[in-house]
C-alpha positions in Angstrom: -88.9 25.8 -35.0 -91.4 25.9 -31.4 -94.0 22.6 -31.3 -97.4 23.8 -30.1 -100.3 21.0 -29.7 -103.3 24.1 -29.9 -101.0 25.9 -32.9 -99.3 22.9 -34.8 -95.5 24.5 -35.8 -94.5 27.7 -35.5 -91.6 28.7 -38.8 -89.9 31.6 -39.4 -93.2 33.3 -41.1 -95.2 33.1 -38.1 -92.6 34.4 -35.6 -91.7 37.2 -38.1 -95.7 37.6 -39.0 -96.2 38.3 -34.6 -92.8 40.4 -34.4 -94.9 42.8 -36.7 -98.3 43.2 -35.5 -96.8 43.2 -32.1 -94.6 46.2 -33.5 -98.0 47.6 -35.3 -100.0 48.0 -31.8 -97.2 49.0 -29.4 -95.0 51.2 -31.4 -91.0 50.2 -31.1 -91.0 53.2 -27.8 -93.6 51.0 -26.1 -91.7 47.6 -26.9 -88.1 48.4 -24.3 -90.6 49.3 -21.1 -93.2 45.9 -22.2 -89.6 43.5 -21.8 -88.6 45.4 -18.9 -92.1 44.7 -16.8 -92.0 41.3 -17.8 -88.5 40.8 -17.0 -89.4 42.4 -13.5 -92.0 40.5 -13.1 -90.3 37.0 -13.7 -87.4 37.9 -11.7 -90.3 38.9 -8.5 -92.6 35.4 -9.4 -88.9 33.5 -9.0 -87.7 35.3 -5.8 -91.2 34.6 -3.8 -90.8 30.5 -5.4 -87.2 30.4 -4.2 -88.4 31.8 -0.8 -91.2 29.7 -0.5 -89.0 26.4 -1.3 -86.6 28.6 1.9 -89.6 29.1 4.3 -90.3 25.4 5.1 -87.0 24.3 6.0 -86.5 27.3 7.9 -90.4 26.5 9.9 -88.8 22.8 10.5 -85.4 24.3 12.6 -87.8 26.8 14.4 -89.4 23.6 15.5 -86.8 21.3 16.7 
């Protein structure tokens, strides 16, 4: 179970209802494309945060 303050307790019936609504809105063919786009977006975000963490180290080394 996933507990969120603004949603209360989300159980299996609520998750099933959400999945059913998503299927009705987007259809079975569109969902894999949406998930692929979401996954690539998350991957790009992680890469950007890694690059951001590495940049200060490189700049400090250049200054020395």
